N, C-alpha and C positions, 0 to 999 in steps of 0.2 A: 475438370480438365487436367489431364496428366501433363507433367513437365517434359522438357526436351530430354530424350533418352540418353543423349550424349553428354549431358551436364550433370555434375554432382549436385544433388539438391541442397539448397541453403535453407535450413530450418528457420522458423521464426525465433526459436529460442534453443539454447544449448546450455545446460548448467555448467558453470565454470569449475575448473579444477586448478588449484594453484601449485600443487606438488606435495604439500604436507598432509593432505587429507588421509591418505592411506596409512602412513606411519602413525598418525594420531589415533585412527580407528584401531590399529593394532595395539597401541598402548592402552586404549580404553578396554579392549577385549582382555588384555592381560592383567588389568587391574583388579578384576573380580567384582567390579561395581558397574553394572550396566543400567541400573535404574536412575531416576532423576537426582539432581543436585550432587553429582560427583565432582571430581577434580576439574574436568573440562567445563562443566556448567559454571563453576565458580570463576574460572578464568574468563569465560564469556561475559559473565555479569560484570566483572571488573573492567574489561575492555569497553563494554557498552556504556557503563557509567562514565568512563573517561570521555568517550566520544560524544555522548548526549549532554553531559554535565548534570544529569539527574541524580538525586540522592539515592535512588534505588531503581534497578532494572531487574526484572525476573523473566527468565526464559519460559516460554509456554509451548505447547504442542502445535500451535498455529496462531496467526493473527486473529482468526475468528474467536479462539478461546481467550485471547487477550482482550478482545472487545467484550466478550461475555463477562470477564472479570471487571472490566471498567464499568459495565452496566450495574453490576452488583455493588461496586464501591460507590456509585452515584446514588445508591439508595432508591432506585427506580422501582415502581410497583404498578399494579394493575390500575388503569385509569390515567396514568401519567402520559404526557405527550413529549416526544423528542423530535427536535428539528434535525433534518438531515438532507443532504443533496439528493436529487432524483437520479443523478448520473454517478453511480457508484456500484460497487459489488454488493451482492445480497447480504453478506455478513454484516455490513455497516448498518443495516436495518434489523436483521434477524436477532442480533445480540440483545436488542431492546425489546423486541416482540416477545422473546422468551421470558422476559420479566413481566409481561402483561401490558407493557407500554405500547402506545400507538405512534408509529412514525408519521411525521408531518413533512411532506416532501417540499423542498424549496428548489427553485430553478437555479441554473448555473450562469456564470458570466460567459459571454460569447468569446472572450479573448483567452483567459487562462483555463476555462472550463471548470473553475472552482465554484463552490457555493457563492451565490451573489449576495454579498453583505448588505446591499441596498434593499433586498427583499425580505430579509430575516425578521425584522421587527414586526412587519405586517402579518407574518405567519404565526406569531406568538399567540397562544390561547391562555385562558385562565389555568389550564392544566399543564402548561409547558414547564418542564423541570430541567431539561438538558438541551444542549446544542452540540451536535456531532459534526465535525468538519473533516473533509478529506482533501489532502494536498495532492491534487491530480498531477500525475507525471512528475511529482516531486517539486512542483512550483508552488510556492506558498500562497495560501489564502490570505485575504486582507485581514490579518489577525488583529491589528490595533482596533479597527472598526468593529470587528466581531466581538472582541473582548469587552469593548465599551457597551455594546448592546447586552451582552451577558451580564455585565455588572449592574446595569440599570434594572434588569428583570430577575436578578438573582438566579441565573442559570448555571448549572454545572457544565463545564466545557470538556469535551473529549476530542482528541485529535486522532483520526485514523491516518497514521503516517506510514502506511504500507509502502508507499512510493517514495517517501521523502527522507530516508536516512541519508545524512550528509548534505541535505538542503538547508537553506537559511532564508529568513526574511529580514532585510535590513541588518544583516550580520548576526541575527539571533537564530539559534538552532530551531528548525522545525520540530515540533513535538514537545517544545518546552513551555508552551503557553497554557495548555489545559491542565486541569488537576491530574489527568492521566493522558497518555498517548499510547499508541500501539505500533508495533513493527511486524513486518512479515519477512520470513526467510524461506518462502516457497521457492521452488526451482526457477520461477520466472523473475525473481527479484535480483537486485545487484549482488547481494551476498545470500548464500543459500545453504541449507542442509537438507534439501528435498521438501520437507514439510516442517514448519516451525515458525515461531513468532516470539514476541516479547512484550511485556507490559512495562511501560516507562512511567514511574510514579514521581510526579513533580511536587505533590503535596505530602510532606513528611507525615502528616497526621493519618494518612491512608496506608502507610507501609505495614504496620503490624497486622491490620485486617487483611491486606492483600496476601501476606504470607499464609494466613490461616485459610483463606478461600482457596488458594492454590494447593494446599495440602489437605484437600477433602474436608475442610471445615475443622481441622484439628490444629492444636498448637505444637505440632511436631517440630517445626523449625526452632522454636525456643528450646525444646528438649535436646535437639542436636547441638545447640550452642551451650548446653549445660546450664541453662537458666531455670529449668524445672527438672524434677527427678522422674517424671513420667508425663506422657502426653495423653490428651483426651479430646473428645468431640466438644467443641465450644461454639460452632457457628455453622451456617450452611457453607457449601463449597463443592468442589469436584476435583478430579485428578487432572491438573493442568500441566504437570511436569513432563518435559520431554526426556527421553532416554539420554544417558551421558554419551552414548554412541553418536547421536545426532549432534550433541554439543561438541564432540571431538571434531566432527567435520566442520561445524560452524567456526570453531576456534581457529582452524587453519585459514578459513576465509577472512575472519576478522584480522588476523595477523598480516594479511596481504591486502587490506582494504585500499591502500594507496595505489598499489599496482592495478588492482581491478578498476578503481575509479578512473585512473589515468587512461586506461584502454577504452573504457566506455565513453569518456568525454571526447577522446580523439575521434571515435566513430561518430558520435553525435554531431560534433563540429564539422566533420567531413561531409556528412549528409546535408547539413544545413547550408553549407557553402555551395556544394555541388548542385543542389536541387533548387536554389533560390531563383535563378533566371527562368528555368522551366516552369516552376510553380507559378511565378508571376504571369507568364505567357498563357498558361492553361487555366488560370483562375483557381489554383489549388492553394489552400491555406497551409501554413507551416506553424509549428509551435510558437506561442508567444510567451516570452520570459521578460517580465518587467525589470527595469534597471535595478530596482531594490531587492530583487530575488536572485538567489543562486540555486541552481538545480543540480541533482545528482546524476543526470544523464540516465534516468531510469528507462525512458522510452523515447522513440522518435515517431511522431505520428503526422499524418497528412489529413487535411479536410478536403475531400473531393467536392465538386460543385453539386452533385446529386447522388442519390442512392444508386441510380442506374450507372453513373460514371464509376462509383466505387465498385460495384459488382463487376464491371468490365475491367477495371484496373487490377483487382485481385486475380481475375482469370488471366489477364495479360502477364502478370508476374509469374503465376503458376506455370504458364506455358514455357517460361524460361527457367523453370525449376527454382523459383524464389517464392517462399511461403510468407505471405503477409496476412494479417488477420484484422477483423474489426474488434470492437471492445464492448463496453457495457450497453445493455438495452435499458430503456427507461424503467426504473423501478415502479413508478406510479402507474404505468400501463401494464404491468405484469398481472397475472391472475390474482396473486396475493396482494399486490399494491392496490388494486381496485377495491379489495375488501376494506381497505383503510381510507377509502375516499378518493383514490386516484382516478383521473379522467383525462381523456384526450384534450389537449389544449391547456392543461393545467401548468405545464412547464415547457413552453414552446422551444426554448433554446436547447434543452435536453433532447427533445424529440427530434429536432433538426440535426444536431451534432451526432446523435447515435446512428443516424442513417448515413452519415458521410465520412466518419472517421475511420482511418485504416492505419495500422501500426506496422512499421518495417522491422525486419530482423535487427536486433541489437543485443549482443552478448559479449562477454569477456574475450572469448577466443575467436571472434569473427575476424578473419584475416583481411588485410588490405585488398587482396585480390577479390575476395568475396564481396567486400564493400563496393568495389568498383563494379562488380556484376549487378548488385542491387541498384546502384545509381544508374547504370546503363539501361537496365530493364525499366526503371521508373521513367527516365527521361525520354524513352522511345515511345511512351504512351501519349496519345493525343485524345483529349477529352471529346473533341467534336469530329473525330475521324469516322 
């Protein structure tokens, strides 16, 4: 259904621009160094290490590639099992499948939509080697309980923190629990360079190998630091380095992270306050943020009462030139997921939520006037009309 021809469309997402991106891109172009690990890459590493508190952060070409590096660092191999939530992006499973491991899907909590820590232990098999968690919408998983299970079963923990930069659990930074965690700087994320990611390394013992994996399996990083007089092939790996042009764009975003986050939180809070009464009246769910969690305002979603209601709601917004979208489809019910044992009814909360969730526009430059239009469009919808 097309929108109202008299209204300027409000997109679901619009990549943010803070003002320094273009000058920094020009500086990168003028530097004569466009490949990876240039001056802007190093500046991004320094800022991200300060933000996360990690001993080492390495930019990657995507969060997907950061997850692939995490799988390599975990030592996963053919025949290993990895626990992961059924409600997540395909990269969260693909990274491990590429190593020959089998994803074992675990259902999510009905409140935060994170992996249900109460179901994890029962999903462990004799072949389970790792636990991969996703902080959905930047709201922290129940990490103390999950880490306790991992410790009992000697599981390597990886955090997919694509949504969670600037989020915290009980004051502790999301992405700081696992041996490694990953970040995304895709154009839909709070900070962006179009396509990009980062591997956050919390275990210092993994740093040296991470640098080698990222440099195509060579010890080139040590060569650049003057630690060896030539570099050579020493391990498996791939080319995970983003261009310094992308790092230049990201550098501008990182320098303005407080401004970006303030704008996103203001929009999130306005949505939550303005939609509360309507949502309660119509039986629509809103995001749940436990008191011990702080979130980064990555997304604002609603849970409609049914798939039919969601379909009508998205069409209703589109008729008013507001673009809203649904999110993940259950991985265990996908064609590939079924090859790994997925079946209908295996993860009932995931199956239910995937049919009902809808995401509203939320981005750095979303004006108050457009926020008001989104709110008016949403609150004019009646579930039972």
